[in-house]
C-alpha positions in Angstrom: 136.3 -16.4 132.6 133.6 -16.2 135.2 130.9 -16.7 132.6 132.7 -19.8 131.2 133.2 -21.2 134.7 129.6 -20.7 135.6 128.1 -21.8 132.2 126.2 -25.0 132.7 127.7 -26.5 129.5 130.5 -29.0 130.3 132.2 -28.7 126.9 133.2 -25.1 127.5 134.8 -26.0 130.8 136.6 -29.0 129.2 138.0 -26.7 126.6 139.0 -24.1 129.2 140.7 -26.8 131.4 142.6 -28.2 128.3 143.7 -24.8 127.2 145.1 -24.1 130.7 146.9 -27.4 130.7 148.5 -26.7 127.4 149.5 -23.2 128.5 151.2 -24.5 131.7 152.9 -27.3 129.7 154.3 -24.7 127.3 155.5 -22.5 130.3 157.2 -25.4 132.0 158.9 -26.5 128.8 160.2 -23.0 128.4 161.4 -22.9 132.1 163.2 -26.3 131.7 164.9 -25.1 128.5 166.1 -21.9 130.1 167.3 -23.7 133.2 169.2 -26.3 131.1 170.8 -23.5 129.0 171.9 -21.6 132.2 173.5 -24.8 133.7 175.4 -25.6 130.5 176.8 -22.1 130.5 177.9 -22.1 134.2 178.2 -25.8 135.1 177.6 -25.0 138.8 175.6 -27.6 140.8 174.8 -25.0 143.4 173.6 -22.5 140.8 171.4 -25.3 139.3 169.7 -25.9 142.6 169.1 -22.2 143.2 167.8 -21.7 139.7 165.5 -24.7 140.0 164.1 -23.6 143.3 163.6 -20.0 142.1 161.8 -21.1 139.0 159.7 -23.6 140.9 158.9 -21.0 143.5 157.7 -18.5 141.0 155.8 -21.2 139.1 154.0 -22.6 142.2 153.1 -19.1 143.3 151.6 -18.3 139.9 149.6 -21.5 139.7 148.2 -21.0 143.2 146.9 -17.6 141.9 145.5 -19.3 138.8 143.7 -21.8 141.0 142.0 -18.8 142.8 140.8 -17.5 139.4 139.3 -20.9 138.7 137.8 -21.1 142.2 134.2 -21.5 141.1 135.0 -24.3 138.7 137.4 -25.7 141.3 134.6 -25.8 143.9 131.9 -27.4 141.7 132.9 -28.8 138.3 136.3 -30.3 139.2 135.1 -32.2 142.3 132.3 -33.7 140.2 134.7 -34.7 137.5 137.1 -36.3 140.0 134.2 -38.1 141.5 133.1 -39.4 138.1 136.8 -40.3 137.3 136.6 -38.0 134.3 139.6 -37.8 131.9 142.4 -37.2 134.4 140.8 -34.0 135.7 142.2 -32.9 139.0 142.7 -29.8 141.1 144.3 -26.9 139.0 147.2 -26.5 141.4 147.8 -30.3 141.5 147.7 -30.4 137.7 150.3 -27.7 137.5 152.6 -29.7 139.8 152.2 -32.9 137.8 153.1 -31.0 134.6 156.2 -29.5 136.4 157.2 -33.0 137.6 156.9 -34.5 134.2 158.2 -31.7 131.9 160.9 -30.1 134.1 161.8 -32.2 137.1 161.8 -35.5 135.2 164.3 -34.1 132.7 166.6 -32.6 135.3 166.1 -35.3 138.0 169.6 -36.9 137.8 171.5 -33.6 137.8 169.4 -32.1 140.6 170.0 -35.2 142.8 173.8 -35.1 142.1 173.9 -31.4 142.8 172.1 -32.0 146.1 174.4 -34.8 147.1 177.4 -32.6 146.2 176.1 -29.9 148.5 175.6 -32.4 151.4 179.0 -34.0 150.8 180.7 -30.6 150.9 178.9 -29.9 154.2 180.1 -33.3 155.6 183.7 -32.4 154.5 183.5 -29.3 156.6 182.8 -26.7 154.0 180.1 -24.2 155.1 177.1 -24.5 152.8 173.6 -22.9 152.6 171.6 -25.7 154.2 168.3 -23.8 153.5 168.7 -25.2 150.0 168.3 -28.7 151.4 165.1 -27.7 153.2 163.6 -26.1 150.1 164.5 -29.1 148.0 162.8 -31.4 150.6 159.7 -29.3 150.4 159.9 -29.3 146.5 160.1 -33.1 146.4 157.0 -33.4 148.7 155.1 -30.8 146.7 155.5 -32.5 143.3 154.5 -35.9 144.8 150.8 -35.2 144.3 150.3 -38.3 142.1 151.2 -40.6 145.0 148.7 -41.7 147.6 150.9 -39.7 150.0 153.2 -37.0 148.6 156.0 -38.1 151.0 156.2 -41.4 149.2 157.6 -39.6 146.1 160.1 -37.9 148.4 161.1 -41.2 149.8 161.5 -42.9 146.4 163.2 -40.1 144.5 165.3 -38.6 147.3 165.4 -40.5 150.6 166.4 -43.9 149.2 169.2 -42.6 146.9 170.3 -40.3 149.7 170.7 -43.1 152.1 172.6 -45.2 149.5 174.9 -42.2 148.9 175.4 -41.8 152.6 176.3 -45.5 153.0 178.9 -45.1 150.2 180.4 -42.0 151.7 180.8 -43.3 155.2 182.0 -46.7 154.1 184.9 -45.0 152.3 185.6 -42.6 155.1 185.5 -45.2 157.9 187.7 -47.7 156.0 190.3 -45.0 155.2 190.2 -43.6 158.7 190.9 -46.9 160.4 193.9 -47.5 158.2 195.7 -44.6 159.8 194.1 -44.2 163.2 193.4 -46.2 166.4 190.0 -47.7 167.3 189.7 -45.2 170.1 190.0 -42.3 167.6 187.6 -44.1 165.2 184.9 -44.4 167.9 185.1 -40.6 168.5 184.7 -40.1 164.8 181.7 -42.5 164.6 180.1 -40.9 167.6 180.5 -37.4 166.1 179.3 -38.5 162.6 176.2 -40.1 164.1 175.3 -37.0 166.1 175.9 -34.7 163.0 173.8 -36.8 160.6 171.0 -37.1 163.1 171.0 -33.4 163.7 171.1 -32.7 159.9 168.2 -35.1 159.3 166.0 -33.7 162.1 166.7 -30.1 161.1 166.6 -30.2 157.3 165.1 -33.5 156.1 161.6 -35.0 156.5 161.0 -36.5 159.9 160.5 -40.0 158.5 164.1 -39.9 157.1 165.8 -39.9 160.4 165.2 -43.5 161.4 166.3 -45.2 158.1 169.3 -42.8 157.9 170.4 -43.6 161.4 169.9 -47.4 160.9 172.1 -47.2 157.7 174.8 -45.2 159.6 174.8 -47.7 162.4 175.3 -50.5 160.0 178.2 -48.7 158.2 179.9 -47.1 161.1 179.3 -49.7 163.8 178.2 -53.1 162.5 180.8 -53.3 159.7 183.6 -52.4 162.2 182.1 -54.2 165.2 184.8 -56.8 165.3 187.6 -54.3 165.4 185.9 -52.5 168.4 185.3 -55.9 170.1 188.9 -56.8 169.7 190.0 -53.6 171.4 187.5 -54.0 174.3 189.8 -56.1 176.5 192.5 -53.5 176.2 190.0 -50.8 177.3 189.2 -52.9 180.4 192.8 -53.7 181.1 194.0 -50.1 180.8 191.0 -48.5 182.6 190.1 -46.4 179.5 186.7 -45.3 180.9 185.9 -42.7 178.3 186.6 -45.2 175.5 184.4 -47.8 177.3 181.6 -45.2 177.7 181.8 -44.5 173.9 182.1 -48.2 173.1 178.9 -48.9 175.0 177.1 -45.9 173.5 177.9 -47.2 170.0 177.4 -50.9 170.4 174.1 -50.6 172.2 172.7 -49.2 168.9 172.9 -52.4 167.0 171.1 -55.7 167.5 172.9 -57.9 170.0 175.9 -55.5 169.9 176.6 -55.9 173.6 176.2 -59.6 173.9 179.7 -60.5 172.8 181.3 -57.6 174.7 179.5 -58.7 177.9 180.9 -62.2 177.4 184.4 -60.6 176.8 184.0 -58.8 180.1 182.9 -62.0 181.9 186.0 -63.9 180.6 188.3 -60.9 181.5 187.0 -60.6 185.0 187.1 -64.4 185.5 190.8 -64.4 184.4 192.1 -61.4 186.4 190.2 -62.3 189.6 191.5 -65.9 189.3 195.1 -64.6 188.7 194.7 -62.4 191.8 193.5 -65.3 193.9 196.3 -67.6 192.7 198.9 -64.9 193.4 197.8 -64.7 197.0 197.3 -68.4 197.7 200.7 -69.3 196.2 202.4 -67.4 199.1 204.1 -70.0 201.3 204.2 -70.2 205.2 201.4 -67.7 205.7 198.4 -68.9 207.7 195.0 -69.0 205.8 193.4 -66.1 207.8 196.2 -63.7 206.9 196.2 -64.7 203.2 192.4 -64.5 203.2 192.3 -61.0 204.6 194.7 -59.7 202.0 193.1 -61.7 199.2 189.5 -60.9 199.8 190.3 -57.3 200.5 191.9 -57.1 197.0 188.9 -59.0 195.5 186.5 -56.5 197.1 188.5 -53.6 195.6 188.4 -55.3 192.2 184.7 -56.0 192.4 183.9 -52.5 193.5 186.1 -51.1 190.7 184.4 -52.9 187.9 180.9 -52.4 189.5 181.7 -48.6 189.3 182.9 -49.1 185.6 179.5 -50.8 184.8 177.7 -47.9 186.5 179.7 -45.1 185.0 180.4 -46.5 181.5 177.6 -49.0 180.9 174.7 -47.4 182.7 174.3 -50.5 184.9 173.3 -52.5 181.8 172.0 -55.9 182.9 174.3 -57.8 180.5 177.4 -56.3 182.1 176.1 -56.6 185.7 175.6 -60.3 184.9 179.1 -60.4 183.4 180.5 -59.3 186.8 178.5 -61.9 188.6 179.5 -64.7 186.3 183.1 -63.7 186.1 183.7 -63.6 189.8 181.5 -66.7 190.4 183.8 -68.7 188.2 187.0 -67.7 189.9 185.8 -67.8 193.5 184.4 -71.4 193.1 187.5 -72.8 191.4 188.6 -75.0 194.2 191.5 -76.5 192.3 193.3 -73.1 192.1 191.9 -71.1 195.0 192.5 -73.4 198.0 194.6 -72.2 201.0 195.3 -75.4 203.0 191.9 -76.8 203.4 190.2 -73.4 203.1 188.3 -72.6 199.9 186.3 -69.5 198.7 183.6 -69.7 201.4 186.1 -69.9 204.3 188.3 -67.2 202.9 185.4 -64.8 202.7 184.5 -65.6 206.3 188.1 -65.0 207.5 187.9 -61.5 206.0 184.4 -61.0 207.6 186.0 -61.9 210.9 188.7 -59.3 210.3 186.4 -56.4 209.7 183.9 -57.4 212.3 186.7 -57.3 214.9 187.3 -53.7 213.8 190.7 -54.7 212.3 190.2 -52.8 209.1 189.4 -49.5 210.8 186.6 -48.6 208.4 184.2 -45.6 208.6 180.5 -46.5 208.7 180.1 -45.8 205.0 183.1 -47.8 204.1 181.9 -50.7 206.3 178.5 -50.7 204.6 180.1 -50.6 201.2 182.4 -53.5 202.1 179.5 -55.6 203.5 177.4 -54.9 200.4 180.2 -56.3 198.2 180.7 -59.3 200.6 177.1 -60.1 200.2 177.5 -60.1 196.4 180.5 -62.5 196.8 178.5 -64.6 199.1 175.7 -65.0 196.5 178.3 -66.3 194.0 179.3 -69.2 196.3 178.2 -72.7 195.2 178.7 -74.1 198.7 177.1 -71.5 201.0 176.8 -74.1 203.8 180.6 -73.9 204.2 180.2 -70.1 204.7 177.5 -70.6 207.3 179.5 -73.2 209.2 182.8 -71.2 209.3 181.0 -67.9 210.0 179.3 -69.5 213.0 182.6 -70.8 214.3 184.3 -67.4 214.1 181.4 -65.5 215.5 181.5 -67.9 218.4 185.2 -67.1 218.9 184.6 -63.4 218.7 181.8 -63.5 221.2 183.8 -65.7 223.6 187.0 -63.6 223.3 184.9 -60.4 223.7 186.2 -59.1 220.4 182.8 -58.7 218.9 181.8 -55.1 217.9 178.1 -55.2 218.6 177.1 -52.5 216.1 179.1 -54.0 213.3 177.8 -57.5 214.0 174.2 -56.4 214.0 174.7 -54.4 210.8 176.3 -57.4 209.1 173.7 -59.9 210.2 170.9 -57.5 209.1 172.5 -57.5 205.6 172.9 -61.3 205.6 169.2 -61.6 206.6 168.2 -59.4 203.6 170.3 -61.7 201.4 169.4 -65.2 202.6 166.3 -64.9 204.8 165.7 -65.9 208.4 166.6 -69.6 208.7 170.4 -69.4 208.9 170.4 -65.9 210.6 168.2 -67.1 213.4 170.9 -69.5 214.5 173.4 -66.7 214.8 170.9 -64.5 216.8 170.5 -67.4 219.3 174.2 -67.1 220.0 173.9 -63.4 220.9 171.0 -64.3 223.2 173.2 -67.0 224.9 175.9 -64.4 225.6 173.3 -62.1 227.1 171.9 -64.8 229.4 175.4 -65.9 230.4 176.2 -62.3 231.5 173.1 -62.4 233.6 174.2 -65.7 235.2 177.7 -64.2 235.8 176.2 -61.6 238.0 174.3 -64.3 240.0 177.5 -66.3 240.2 179.4 -63.3 241.7 176.7 -63.0 244.5 176.9 -66.8 245.0 180.7 -66.6 245.5 180.4 -63.8 248.1 178.5 -66.2 250.4 180.4 -69.4 249.5 182.7 -70.9 252.1 185.4 -71.6 249.5 186.8 -68.3 248.2 188.0 -68.3 244.6 191.4 -66.5 244.7 190.8 -64.8 241.3 187.9 -63.2 239.5 186.0 -65.7 237.4 183.5 -65.3 234.6 181.8 -68.3 233.0 179.8 -68.5 229.8 177.2 -71.2 229.6 176.3 -72.0 226.0 173.6 -74.2 224.4 175.4 -77.2 222.9 172.9 -77.4 220.1 173.2 -73.8 218.8 176.9 -73.3 219.2 179.6 -74.9 216.9 182.4 -76.9 218.4 185.5 -74.8 218.7 187.5 -77.0 220.9 190.5 -77.9 218.8 192.6 -79.6 221.5 191.8 -81.9 224.4 193.5 -80.5 227.5 193.3 -80.4 231.3 194.2 -77.0 232.8 196.5 -76.6 235.7 195.0 -77.3 239.2 194.7 -73.6 240.0 191.6 -73.5 237.8 189.9 -76.4 239.5 188.4 -74.5 242.4 186.6 -72.0 240.1 185.1 -74.8 238.0 183.9 -76.7 241.1 182.2 -73.7 242.7 180.5 -72.7 239.4 179.3 -76.3 238.9 177.7 -76.1 242.4 176.1 -72.8 241.5 174.8 -74.1 238.2 173.3 -77.2 239.9 171.5 -74.9 242.3 169.8 -72.7 239.7 169.2 -75.2 236.9 168.8 -78.5 238.7 170.3 -81.9 237.8 168.7 -82.1 234.4 171.5 -80.0 232.8 175.0 -81.3 232.3 178.0 -78.9 232.1 180.7 -79.8 229.6 183.8 -77.6 230.1 185.8 -76.4 227.1 189.1 -75.4 228.6 190.9 -74.7 225.3 188.4 -71.9 224.7 189.0 -70.1 227.9 190.9 -66.8 228.3 193.0 -65.8 231.3 194.5 -62.5 232.6 197.7 -63.0 234.6 199.3 -60.3 236.8 203.0 -60.2 236.4 205.2 -58.5 239.0 208.8 -57.8 238.1 211.9 -57.3 240.4 211.0 -53.6 240.8 207.5 -54.4 241.9 205.9 -53.1 238.7 202.7 -54.9 237.7 201.6 -55.8 234.2 198.5 -57.6 232.9 199.2 -60.5 230.5 196.2 -61.7 228.5 196.5 -65.2 227.0 194.5 -68.3 226.7 193.9 -70.5 229.7 196.1 -73.2 228.1 199.0 -70.7 227.7 198.5 -69.6 231.3 198.7 -73.3 232.4 201.9 -73.7 230.5 203.4 -70.6 232.1 202.4 -71.8 235.6 204.0 -75.2 234.9 207.3 -73.7 233.7 207.5 -71.1 236.5 207.0 -73.8 239.1 209.6 -76.1 237.5 212.0 -73.5 236.0 212.3 -75.5 232.8 210.5 -78.5 231.2 210.7 -80.7 228.2 207.9 -80.3 225.7 206.7 -83.9 226.3 206.6 -83.2 230.0 204.3 -80.2 229.4 202.1 -82.3 227.1 201.8 -85.0 229.7 201.1 -82.6 232.5 198.2 -81.0 230.5 197.0 -84.4 229.3 197.1 -83.5 225.7 196.9 -86.6 223.4 199.9 -87.4 221.3 197.8 -86.8 218.1 197.1 -83.2 219.2 200.7 -82.2 220.1 201.0 -80.0 217.0 198.2 -77.8 218.3 200.0 -77.6 221.7 203.2 -76.4 219.8 201.1 -73.7 218.0 199.8 -72.6 221.4 203.3 -72.2 222.8 204.6 -70.4 219.7 203.4 -66.9 220.5 205.2 -67.0 223.9 208.6 -67.8 222.4 211.5 -65.4 221.9 211.7 -66.1 218.2 208.0 -65.4 217.6 207.0 -62.6 220.0 208.0 -59.0 220.6 207.4 -59.6 224.3 208.5 -63.2 224.8 208.0 -65.2 228.0 209.6 -68.5 227.0 212.6 -69.7 225.1 214.1 -73.0 223.9 217.2 -73.9 226.0 220.3 -73.9 223.9 218.6 -72.2 220.9 216.9 -69.0 222.2 215.8 -67.7 218.8 214.2 -70.9 217.7 210.6 -70.5 216.3 209.4 -74.1 215.9 209.3 -76.5 218.8 210.4 -80.1 218.6 209.4 -83.0 220.9 212.8 -83.1 222.7 213.2 -79.4 223.2 213.5 -78.0 226.7 211.6 -74.8 227.4 212.4 -72.3 230.1 211.0 -68.8 231.1 212.7 -65.5 230.4 212.2 -62.1 232.1 209.4 -60.0 230.7 210.7 -56.9 229.0 207.9 -54.5 228.1 207.0 -51.0 228.9 203.4 -51.6 228.2 201.1 -52.2 231.2 198.9 -54.5 229.3 200.3 -57.2 227.0 198.1 -59.5 224.9 199.4 -62.7 223.3 198.1 -64.4 220.3 196.3 -67.7 220.6 198.7 -69.4 218.2 195.9 -71.3 216.6 193.1 -70.4 214.3 189.7 -71.9 213.5 190.6 -74.1 210.6 188.4 -75.1 207.7 187.2 -78.7 208.0 185.6 -79.5 204.6 185.3 -83.3 205.4 183.2 -82.5 208.5 181.1 -80.0 206.5 180.5 -82.5 203.7 179.4 -85.1 206.2 177.0 -82.6 207.7 175.3 -82.3 204.2 174.2 -86.0 204.2 171.0 -85.3 206.4 170.2 -82.4 204.0 170.3 -84.8 201.0 168.1 -87.2 202.8 165.6 -84.5 203.9 165.3 -83.1 200.3 164.8 -86.5 198.7 162.2 -87.6 201.2 160.4 -84.2 201.0 160.0 -84.4 197.2 158.8 -88.0 197.3 156.3 -87.3 200.1 154.8 -84.5 198.0 154.8 -86.5 194.7 154.3 -90.1 195.9 155.6 -91.3 192.5 158.5 -89.9 190.5 161.2 -90.9 188.1 164.8 -90.8 189.4 165.6 -87.9 187.1 162.6 -85.9 188.4 163.5 -86.7 192.0 167.1 -85.6 191.6 166.1 -82.4 189.6 163.6 -81.2 192.1 165.8 -82.1 195.1 168.6 -80.2 193.6 166.5 -77.0 193.4 166.1 -77.3 197.2 169.8 -78.0 197.9 171.3 -75.5 195.5 170.4 -72.7 198.0 173.0 -74.1 200.4 175.5 -76.0 198.3 176.1 -77.5 194.8 174.6 -81.0 195.0 176.8 -83.9 194.0 174.8 -86.4 191.8 177.0 -89.3 193.0 176.3 -88.5 196.7 172.6 -88.1 195.9 172.6 -91.6 194.3 174.2 -93.1 197.4 171.7 -91.4 199.7 168.8 -92.6 197.5 170.0 -96.2 198.0 170.4 -95.5 201.7 166.8 -94.3 202.0 165.5 -97.3 199.9 167.3 -99.6 202.4 165.7 -97.7 205.3 162.2 -98.2 203.8 161.4 -94.6 202.9 160.8 -95.4 199.2 161.2 -98.3 196.8 161.7 -98.9 193.0 158.5 -99.4 191.0 158.0 -103.1 190.4 157.2 -102.4 186.7 159.7 -99.7 186.0 163.1 -99.5 187.7 163.4 -95.8 186.6 160.5 -94.9 188.8 160.2 -94.7 192.6 157.3 -95.0 194.9 157.0 -93.3 198.3 156.4 -95.5 201.3 154.4 -93.8 204.1 
């Protein structure tokens, strides 16, 4: 053998190579015949696979040894022949594999594949199988793929593609049959389990390149083909708080292209519906003032928002599609003014009423709970189309808290810091000015006390006055009123003090309806109690005590309340009445339990019955939303935006002007195109801009 291999004559080597090829062909033919005969006798697919692998194993081992015998020829003659493209000459071992592939595998290909599929199917059906057979068959497929540019291509064509087709067929049948007798919830568990099992099988026993196409096929069969059934069940999962099902739903649907798009839209519609239903349920309650309804309503909206935010975090891994669904769903409901209005209050004002409640400490929240609530409030705030209504109402209620000394400094500062993070400095700076005014007023109060000590006219009661900047504070005065004469001395002395420290360039404008008064009540037994009420309520009590009883109109005339504001005066008296208060001071003559006052009613005082040393009475009125005023306040903002854009562009079409102006205004409120058109005509009349003489659709800026 060595002599032939080393002989320089090529014809001897050709003969030797041909004889080896014939010998191997004969051996393989014998092996295939013996294997076919054994299968016909036993008819066992598993035995066929084992027999095939054993014979192939012996054969490949033997041919590797033969290659070693032919090593010299293998190292020199064969490479040269391959280089010269000589007569199909190849490596001895590769030649042996090609012969096996053609003479044995090719004849048993269909039976081997069916036997292998039967083995895998039995494994899928829960029957324990020897999975090492799968590994050996995988390696055998790759081994005999020597004719391909890459051996794995033969494995892919002859095994992987039929295997994936078989897998599709198996799971299409299983999934369809399973859904006929089981719920979608149970089906998702099955799909999740099957995907995990098949992926594990592929990674452990098949070629690494098989995993991806296998998983894609499974996702198509188990998820895409039953996507609609799972989508139809999704609203029920949301409604019934089936978190584990939703987690599994997300895990499955995220695997397929655009699998989550429709479900996120479903969640958006679901949240818009249930949040709007919640709002409508609260606002439909009759004879409850807007602040009370708003506190209950927004509290429930916050709970709902936090609940579904937690669902998105726990079940949907904070996926951006579902986070956007929460935003869009709540934005739709909270801006639906046709269904969510309480009196004149809409979404922005309702949120502010709730803010007022928690900032007064009414909710009794821990620090962590307060922070969590404020974070959610900030989210609700960002949903508002008309943020300017929020700013306006928040400023009014902050003013009321500061003046009534019901402001919790730590809570206010924490809230304003969060608001600043959300909207920036511009609006928040106005609120911070109000805190500065209160601080400066307290400093002036100390100076006023010193002034009173040396003043010739002694004020018979302790007086504290807050001086506020008219430009930075909202108008809270709901009622025009003159307090009883007992208050005049204090106002006159303070006016004198203020003139002394500020000079005549400042004008004081008193706001009596915003004042608070503490009365000392002494009963028949000499026991003292402090009664806290508004200065207007105190003036009413003084009038009635002095006169024993008075008609409502007599009280109104004595306090100089205009006829158009008498309803506000009735609200102010309400908390003092027997029918409205636990510790009443007044009653209607002839009808002691009456809750609503009429113009002709006569009011008298009743003895105070309370064991408490300090009694506080409600104001009887609340800061009411005034959308008409707020809309009028928008007009200068429209003007400023239109002029700013034209000043920068000099020339623009009407469409361009409105589009760019809207981007400026949307940060505060949703612009109205009709109003913008009217403001444009107003600015043209004022000479800020004009229509282009050659094109009425264009505008030119006039400096």
